[in-house]
C-alpha positions in Angstrom: 100.8 -147.1 184.2 100.2 -147.4 187.9 103.8 -147.0 189.1 105.8 -144.3 187.2 108.9 -145.0 189.3 109.3 -148.2 187.2 108.5 -146.5 184.0 111.1 -146.6 181.2 110.1 -143.0 180.2 108.8 -141.5 183.4 108.2 -137.9 182.3 106.6 -138.9 179.0 104.5 -141.6 180.6 103.3 -139.2 183.2 102.1 -136.8 180.6 100.5 -139.6 178.5 98.7 -140.9 181.6 97.2 -137.5 182.4 96.0 -137.2 178.8 94.9 -140.8 178.7 97.1 -141.5 175.6 98.9 -144.7 175.0 102.7 -145.1 174.9 103.6 -145.8 171.3 106.7 -147.1 169.6 106.9 -144.0 167.3 105.3 -140.6 167.1 104.7 -138.2 164.2 104.8 -134.4 164.4 101.1 -134.3 164.9 101.3 -136.9 167.7 104.0 -134.8 169.5 102.0 -131.6 169.0 99.0 -133.4 170.6 101.0 -134.7 173.6 102.5 -131.2 174.3 99.3 -129.3 173.4 100.9 -127.1 170.8 100.5 -126.7 167.1 102.5 -128.6 164.6 104.4 -125.4 163.7 105.7 -125.2 167.2 107.1 -128.7 166.8 108.8 -127.6 163.6 110.2 -124.6 165.3 111.6 -126.8 168.1 113.2 -129.0 165.5 114.7 -126.0 163.6 116.1 -124.6 166.9 117.7 -128.0 167.8 115.6 -128.5 170.9 113.9 -131.6 169.5 115.6 -134.1 167.2 113.5 -136.3 164.9 114.6 -139.6 163.3 114.8 -139.4 159.5 112.8 -142.5 158.7 111.2 -143.4 155.3 108.1 -141.3 154.7 108.5 -138.6 157.3 110.3 -137.6 160.4 109.4 -139.7 163.5 110.1 -139.5 167.2 110.8 -142.4 169.5 109.7 -142.3 173.1 113.3 -141.8 174.2 113.6 -138.7 172.0 110.6 -137.2 173.7 111.9 -138.2 177.2 115.3 -136.5 176.4 113.5 -133.4 175.2 111.5 -133.2 178.5 114.7 -133.8 180.6 116.5 -131.0 178.7 113.7 -128.5 178.6 113.8 -125.6 181.1 111.1 -125.6 183.8 108.5 -123.0 183.2 106.8 -120.9 185.8 103.0 -120.9 186.0 
């Protein structure tokens, strides 16, 4: 996406653009782990801690882009 100011999910889309990943309508635990460059267990820990809320859809838990955008907005900024 060329102009992130017009993006529906600006924080998520910025990360996806850097990693050259497409915006998808739904994400699995593995997809989210890949986006955030963590292991699937970290995603499960974030869910258990209430930091990330999945949708209980048939088959497995899924995440919509708005779920990931909300997670990013509510996450504390780290120092690096």
